[in-house]
C-alpha positions in Angstrom: 7.4 -13.9 11.4 3.5 -14.4 11.4 1.7 -16.4 8.8 -1.4 -14.3 8.5 -1.8 -12.8 4.9 -4.8 -10.4 5.0 -5.3 -10.7 1.2 -5.5 -14.2 1.3 -8.3 -14.0 3.8 -10.1 -11.8 1.8 -9.9 -14.2 -1.1 -12.2 -16.7 0.9 -14.8 -13.7 1.1 -14.5 -12.2 -2.2 -12.1 -14.1 -4.8 -10.3 -11.6 -7.0 -7.8 -11.9 -9.9 -4.3 -10.7 -9.4 -2.2 -9.0 -11.5 1.7 -7.8 -12.1 3.2 -5.2 -9.6 6.7 -4.8 -9.7 9.3 -2.2 -8.6 12.7 -0.9 -9.5 13.2 0.0 -5.4 12.0 -3.3 -4.0 14.7 -6.1 -4.5 14.2 -9.7 -5.3 14.3 -11.0 -1.8 11.7 -8.6 -0.5 14.3 -6.7 1.9 13.1 -3.1 1.7 16.2 -0.4 1.1 17.2 2.2 3.3 15.3 4.8 1.3 12.0 3.2 1.9 12.9 2.5 5.8 11.1 5.1 8.4 13.6 8.0 9.6 13.8 6.3 13.1 15.5 3.1 11.4 18.0 5.5 9.6 15.6 5.5 6.6 14.1 8.0 4.4 10.7 7.7 4.2 10.5 7.3 0.8 7.4 5.1 -0.8 9.2 2.8 -3.7 8.5 2.8 -7.1 5.9 0.9 -8.5 3.9 -0.4 -12.1 1.6 -2.6 -12.8 0.0 -4.3 -15.7 -2.4 -7.1 -16.5 -5.3 -5.8 -14.4 -9.1 -6.3 -15.6 -9.9 -4.4 -18.3 -13.3 -2.7 -16.6 -10.9 -1.1 -14.2 -12.0 2.4 -13.7 -9.7 3.6 -11.1 -6.9 2.4 -8.4 -5.9 2.7 -5.2 -2.4 2.0 -3.4 -2.1 0.7 0.2 0.6 -0.3 2.5 0.0 -2.4 5.0 2.2 -4.4 8.0 0.1 -7.3 9.2 3.0 -8.3 11.6 2.5 -5.1 13.6 2.4 -5.8 17.3 -1.5 -4.7 17.0 -4.8 -6.4 16.6 -5.2 -4.6 13.9 -1.8 -4.2 12.1 -0.3 -0.8 10.7 -1.4 1.0 7.7 1.8 3.1 6.4 0.4 4.4 3.1 -2.7 5.2 1.5 -3.4 6.6 -2.1 -7.1 6.7 -3.8 -8.5 7.7 -6.9 -6.0 7.2 -9.3 -7.3 7.1 -13.1 -7.3 4.0 -14.7 -4.5 5.0 -17.4 -2.1 5.6 -14.3 -0.1 2.4 -14.4 2.7 3.8 -12.1 3.9 5.8 -9.4 7.3 7.4 -9.2 10.0 7.0 -6.0 8.7 9.3 -3.5 5.2 9.5 -4.8 4.2 9.4 -1.1 6.0 12.5 -0.4 4.0 14.7 2.5 1.6 17.0 0.8 1.0 15.1 -2.0 2.8 16.8 -5.0 4.5 14.1 -6.0 1.2 12.1 -7.1 -1.0 12.6 -10.2 -3.3 15.1 -10.3 -6.9 13.7 -9.0 -5.3 11.5 -6.5 -6.1 11.6 -2.6 -3.7 10.3 0.0 -5.4 9.3 3.3 -3.8 9.5 6.8 -1.7 6.5 7.6 -1.7 5.4 11.1 0.6 7.9 12.3 -2.3 10.3 11.5 0.0 11.8 8.4 -0.7 12.3 4.9 2.8 10.8 3.5 4.1 7.4 3.1 5.5 6.3 6.6 8.3 4.0 6.3 8.6 0.9 8.2 9.9 0.8 11.9 9.3 -2.2 13.3 9.5 -2.2 17.1 12.5 -3.7 18.7 12.3 -7.4 19.4 9.3 -8.1 17.0 11.2 -9.7 14.0 10.9 -9.7 10.3 7.7 -7.8 9.2 6.1 -8.0 5.8 4.9 -4.8 4.1 2.1 -5.1 1.4 2.1 -2.8 -1.4 -1.1 -3.2 -2.9 -2.7 -2.1 -5.8 -6.5 -2.2 -6.0 -8.1 -2.2 -9.2 -11.6 -0.6 -8.8 -15.1 -0.6 -10.6 -15.3 2.8 -10.1 -13.7 5.8 -11.2 -13.9 8.0 -7.6 -13.7 6.6 -4.2 -16.0 8.5 -2.0 -14.2 9.1 1.2 -13.4 12.1 3.0 -9.8 13.5 3.4 -9.6 12.3 7.1 -11.2 8.8 6.5 -9.9 5.5 8.5 -8.2 3.3 6.7 -10.4 0.5 7.9 -13.2 2.3 6.1 -11.4 2.3 3.0 -10.4 -1.4 3.1 -14.1 -2.2 3.1 -14.9 0.4 -0.3 -11.5 -1.5 -1.6 -13.4 -5.0 -0.7 -16.6 -4.1 -2.1 -15.2 -2.1 -5.3 -12.1 -4.4 -6.0 -12.0 -6.1 -9.4 -8.1 -7.3 -8.8 -5.1 -6.9 -6.8 -1.4 -6.7 -7.5 0.6 -7.6 -4.5 4.3 -7.0 -3.7 6.0 -7.9 -0.5 8.9 -6.2 1.3 10.3 -6.8 4.5 12.1 -4.9 7.4 13.4 -6.2 10.5 12.7 -5.1 14.1 15.8 -7.1 15.6 
């Protein structure tokens, strides 16, 4: 497993407070259940249930992302991104990342993942690449709406999350490519 944590690297540039992020679907040891894995790994491609508390009082909206920094690529792999969740939204149900966005709250926008699909794409670490970490992150933002196109590149979204971030809740799940 790699030691790189993309959110620790950002802390050096712009320190942000953390807040609580929990899931009824991600076990205490971090191993993702079959439901959260990708279909090519026998999974169901269901995003985990997420709940968050303790975020900054000045939060005006949230974004949720899932990123694998251990993917065999210089840029990692983005599995999921949702923006424009209302500041009153403090949880998402299991499978909120279903294709089409019908399980998301009104006003939320799901962006294409690195598979270029607007859905949660469960982990499918390539054979021989060891254990991968999947950073599920809720970003508390200082704007009520992130202005991105529906086909925005996730690196561009990452810039907006950096500049508008007030705090982060981070939960790490794992899956093995061995």
